[in-house]
C-alpha positions in Angstrom: 0.0 0.0 0.0 1.4 3.4 -1.0 1.2 6.6 1.0 -1.4 7.9 -1.4 -3.5 4.8 -0.8 -3.5 5.6 2.9 -4.6 9.2 2.2 -7.3 8.0 -0.1 -8.6 5.6 2.6 -8.7 8.4 5.1 -10.6 10.6 2.7 -13.2 7.9 2.2 -13.4 7.3 6.0 -13.9 11.0 6.7 -16.3 11.3 3.7 -14.1 14.2 2.4 -13.4 15.1 -1.2 -10.1 16.0 -2.7 -11.5 19.4 -3.3 -12.4 19.8 0.4 -8.9 18.5 1.4 -7.3 21.0 -0.9 -9.3 23.9 0.6 -8.5 22.8 4.2 -4.7 22.4 3.4 -4.6 25.7 1.5 -3.6 24.5 -1.9 -5.3 24.2 -5.3 -7.5 21.3 -6.2 -5.3 20.7 -9.2 -2.3 20.2 -7.0 -4.1 17.5 -4.9 -5.1 15.8 -8.2 -1.5 15.7 -9.3 -0.5 14.1 -6.0 -3.2 11.4 -6.5 -2.0 10.9 -10.1 1.6 10.6 -8.9 2.7 13.4 -11.2 3.8 15.5 -8.3 5.6 14.8 -5.1 4.1 16.1 -1.8 6.3 18.5 0.0 6.9 17.7 3.7 5.0 20.8 4.9 2.0 19.9 2.8 2.1 16.3 3.9 2.0 17.5 7.6 -1.0 19.7 6.8 -2.8 16.8 5.1 -2.0 14.5 8.0 -3.4 17.1 10.4 -6.6 17.5 8.4 -7.1 13.8 8.2 -6.1 13.2 11.9 -3.3 10.9 10.9 0.4 10.9 11.7 2.9 11.4 9.0 4.6 8.2 10.2 1.4 6.3 9.4 1.0 7.9 6.0 4.6 7.1 5.1 4.5 3.7 6.8 7.8 4.4 8.5 9.6 1.8 10.5 8.9 3.6 13.7 5.2 3.5 13.2 5.2 -0.2 12.3 7.3 -1.1 15.4 4.9 0.7 17.8 1.8 -0.7 16.1 2.8 -4.3 15.5 1.4 -7.2 17.5 
């Protein structure tokens, strides 16, 4: 699962559109669309804002080793 898959799942769970996310983060809808199409890389400051809007950690979104270690069985 990619980091964009995790963001998509969170959007669905929160019943939020890409347009709403873009507005909350303070970027254009076209930019969000490029992130989802994998034609643009998310800057770290924008990733943090997205994580905050979706009530996720950046560790979870990026599936870092630290997150996996603290959430494994």
